C-alpha positions as CSV (number, residue, x, y, z in Angstrom):
1,M,20.9,-10.8,-17.1
2,F,21.1,-12.9,-14.1
3,Y,23.6,-10.5,-12.6
4,R,20.9,-7.9,-13.2
5,N,18.0,-9.9,-11.7
6,L,19.9,-10.7,-8.8
7,F,21.0,-7.3,-8.2
8,L,17.5,-5.9,-8.3
9,C,16.2,-8.3,-6.2
10,S,18.7,-7.6,-3.7
11,I,17.5,-4.0,-3.4
12,F,14.3,-4.8,-3.0
13,I,14.7,-6.9,-0.1
14,L,17.0,-4.1,1.8
15,V,14.3,-2.0,1.2
16,I,11.8,-4.3,3.0
17,L,14.2,-5.0,5.8
18,F,15.5,-1.5,6.3
19,A,12.5,0.9,5.6
20,S,11.4,2.1,9.1
21,V,7.8,2.9,7.8
22,S,3.8,2.7,8.1
23,Y,0.8,2.9,6.3
24,A,0.4,2.6,2.6
25,A,-2.8,1.5,-0.1
26,P,-0.5,0.8,-3.1
27,A,-2.1,1.8,-6.8
28,Y,0.0,-1.3,-8.1
29,G,0.9,-0.3,-11.4
30,T,-0.8,-0.7,-14.7
31,H,-0.3,-4.5,-15.0
32,M,-3.5,-6.1,-14.8
33,P,-4.4,-9.9,-15.1
34,E,-5.8,-11.2,-18.4
35,G,-9.5,-12.1,-18.3
36,R,-10.0,-15.6,-15.9
37,H,-6.7,-14.9,-15.0
38,W,-4.5,-14.4,-11.7
39,I,-1.8,-12.6,-10.0
40,S,-0.2,-13.6,-6.7
41,G,2.3,-12.1,-4.8
42,L,3.9,-11.0,-1.6
43,E,3.9,-6.9,-0.4
44,G,5.3,-5.0,1.8
45,S,3.5,-1.5,2.4
46,F,4.8,1.0,4.8
47,I,4.4,4.8,5.8
48,I,7.3,6.9,6.5
49,D,4.7,10.0,7.7
50,R,1.1,10.5,8.1
51,D,-0.1,13.2,9.8
52,L,-3.2,13.1,11.8
53,D,-5.5,16.1,11.6
54,N,-6.5,18.4,14.6
55,D,-2.7,18.1,16.3
56,E,-3.5,14.4,16.8
57,G,0.0,13.6,16.1
58,G,1.2,11.4,13.5
59,T,0.6,7.4,13.0
60,N,3.2,4.7,11.7
61,G,4.0,1.1,11.3
62,D,4.9,-2.3,9.5
63,R,2.4,-4.4,7.4
64,Y,2.8,-7.5,5.2
65,F,0.3,-9.2,2.7
66,F,-0.2,-12.2,0.5
67,T,-1.9,-10.6,-2.7
68,L,-4.2,-11.9,-4.9
69,S,-5.8,-10.2,-8.1
70,Y,-8.3,-11.8,-10.8
71,G,-9.5,-10.6,-14.1
72,V,-12.8,-10.8,-14.6
73,F,-12.8,-9.2,-17.8
74,S,-9.2,-7.7,-19.9
75,W,-10.1,-4.4,-18.6
76,L,-11.4,-5.1,-15.0
77,S,-9.7,-6.7,-12.2
78,F,-10.6,-7.2,-8.7
79,D,-7.5,-7.2,-5.6
80,G,-7.6,-9.0,-2.7
81,K,-5.2,-9.7,0.0
82,I,-4.6,-10.7,3.9
83,G,-1.6,-10.5,6.2
84,V,-0.3,-8.7,9.3
85,G,0.4,-5.4,10.0
86,D,1.4,-3.3,13.5
87,V,0.7,0.5,14.4
88,D,2.5,3.2,16.3
89,W,0.9,6.3,17.3
90,D,3.1,9.2,18.0
91,R,0.9,11.5,19.9
92,T,1.2,14.9,20.9
93,G,1.3,16.2,24.4
94,A,1.2,12.3,25.6
95,D,3.2,9.1,25.7
96,D,3.4,7.2,22.1
97,L,1.4,4.3,22.0
98,S,3.0,1.1,20.0
99,Y,0.3,-1.8,19.0
100,R,1.4,-4.9,18.3
101,T,1.4,-7.2,15.0
102,N,-2.1,-8.6,14.7
103,F,-4.6,-9.2,11.2
104,A,-4.6,-7.4,8.6
105,G,-6.2,-7.0,4.9
106,G,-7.9,-5.3,1.8
107,Y,-9.5,-5.1,-1.0
108,G,-10.1,-3.0,-4.2
109,F,-10.6,-3.0,-8.0
110,R,-8.8,-1.7,-10.9
111,I,-10.7,-0.5,-14.5
112,R,-8.0,-0.1,-17.7
113,G,-8.4,2.7,-19.7
114,Y,-6.4,4.2,-22.5
115,E,-4.0,2.2,-24.1
116,N,-1.3,2.7,-26.9
117,Q,0.3,-0.6,-27.8
118,E,2.7,1.2,-30.0
119,W,3.6,3.9,-27.6
120,G,3.8,1.8,-24.9
121,V,1.4,4.0,-22.7
122,K,-1.4,2.7,-20.4
123,N,-3.8,4.3,-18.1
124,V,-5.7,2.6,-15.2
125,V,-8.0,3.7,-12.4
126,G,-8.5,2.0,-9.8
127,F,-9.9,2.2,-5.9
128,Q,-7.9,0.1,-2.6
129,H,-9.2,-0.2,1.3
130,I,-6.9,-1.7,3.9
131,S,-7.7,-2.6,7.2
132,V,-5.3,-2.7,10.2
133,H,-6.4,-4.4,13.5
134,P,-3.6,-4.6,15.7
135,E,-3.5,-5.9,19.3
136,A,-4.8,-4.0,22.3
137,K,-1.7,-1.8,24.3
138,N,-2.3,-1.7,27.9
139,Q,-0.3,1.2,29.2
140,G,-0.8,3.4,32.1
141,G,-3.4,1.5,33.6
142,D,-5.5,1.9,30.2
143,K,-6.6,-0.7,27.6
144,N,-5.9,1.0,24.7
145,E,-7.1,-0.4,21.5
146,A,-6.8,0.9,17.7
147,I,-7.9,0.5,14.1
148,I,-6.6,1.6,10.7
149,D,-8.6,2.3,7.8
150,E,-7.5,3.5,4.6
151,W,-9.4,4.0,1.5
152,Q,-7.6,4.7,-1.5
153,A,-9.0,6.3,-5.4
154,S,-5.8,6.7,-7.9
155,V,-5.2,7.5,-11.5
156,I,-1.7,6.5,-13.0
157,V,-0.2,6.4,-16.2
158,S,2.5,4.2,-17.6
159,K,5.1,4.0,-20.3
160,D,6.7,0.4,-21.4
161,I,10.5,0.7,-21.5
162,K,11.4,-2.7,-22.4
163,D,11.4,-4.7,-19.1
164,L,11.2,-1.7,-16.9
165,V,7.5,0.4,-16.7
166,P,7.9,3.4,-14.9
167,Y,4.6,5.1,-13.7
168,L,3.1,8.4,-12.2
169,G,-0.3,9.3,-10.8
170,V,-2.3,11.3,-8.3
171,R,-4.7,9.7,-5.9
172,Y,-7.4,10.8,-3.4
173,G,-6.7,8.5,0.0
174,T,-8.3,9.1,3.5
175,L,-6.8,7.3,6.7
176,D,-9.0,6.9,9.7
177,F,-7.2,6.3,13.3
178,I,-10.2,4.7,15.3
179,K,-9.3,4.7,18.7
180,K,-10.9,3.2,21.8
181,T,-10.0,3.2,25.7
182,N,-11.1,1.0,28.5
183,E,-13.8,0.1,25.8
184,M,-15.2,3.3,25.8
185,N,-14.1,6.8,24.5
186,R,-14.2,5.7,20.7
187,K,-12.7,8.5,18.8
188,R,-12.1,8.4,14.9
189,I,-9.3,10.8,13.9
190,K,-8.7,12.0,10.1
191,A,-5.4,12.2,8.3
192,E,-4.2,15.9,8.1
193,H,-3.7,15.8,4.1
194,N,-5.5,13.7,1.6
195,Y,-3.9,14.2,-1.8
196,G,-1.0,12.7,-3.0
197,L,1.6,12.0,-5.9
198,I,2.7,8.5,-7.0
199,I,5.7,7.3,-8.3
200,G,6.3,3.4,-9.3
201,L,8.4,1.4,-11.2
202,D,7.6,-2.5,-12.5
203,Y,10.5,-4.8,-13.5
204,W,9.8,-7.7,-15.5
205,L,12.4,-10.2,-14.5
206,N,10.9,-12.6,-16.9
207,E,7.5,-13.3,-18.6
208,E,5.4,-14.0,-15.6
209,L,7.5,-12.8,-12.6
210,K,7.7,-9.0,-11.5
211,L,9.2,-6.4,-8.9
212,N,7.2,-3.4,-8.2
213,L,8.5,-0.3,-5.9
214,E,5.9,2.4,-5.6
215,G,6.0,5.5,-3.6
216,T,3.5,8.3,-2.2
217,F,4.3,11.9,-1.7
218,F,2.3,15.0,-0.3
219,D,-0.2,13.6,1.8
220,G,2.5,11.4,3.4
221,E,5.6,9.8,2.6
222,E,4.8,6.0,1.7
223,V,6.3,3.1,0.8
224,A,5.4,-0.1,-1.1
225,V,7.4,-3.3,-2.4
226,S,6.5,-6.4,-4.0
227,I,6.8,-9.5,-6.2
228,S,4.1,-10.8,-8.2
229,Y,3.7,-13.7,-10.9
230,D,1.2,-14.1,-13.6
231,F,-1.0,-17.2,-14.0
């Protein structure tokens, strides 16, 4: 058991260190805190590719969070996170821009729906928001500023298989790239696609400690990895 846990931890660390990707709003899986209990953890969320509308190119970067969830009731939890993130803008017909790491944060909630303990099946509906505020970039004599705002609504279903809990779901998510040049010319650029497929996996190291790996496809290729502890 020890060596299996060590192997899985190593895989998660390698994913975090070597994934050159950017923004995601993870759905968290179907595990929620019990009423009046907390779950805390560490999360790295990344996007491999997220195309922007109207031939504006694409955006990417990395972000890392401390996460905290509180169970208001056994069927309702509030989620919050705070951390740092950067932003890259791969522009069409212009030089790319890389905005350095600065504040990032997010919040959301989840509602437990259908649950069948005999079959080990759960369903959760969630809403999540993430905002990234990187440092301004001075390039070509211009001061370039950017904010990333991402909103996501998701529905996921999981199946318990001993210590493993794979899950599958769908999401509707928007990404707004808000850019400003020389403190003027503010423009909001939308993501090209909004509907995505969610595939994820929880792995329980013990009764309180859990690893999570999640990917999103179709609206963009995104990855999130995390470790969390139930209090």
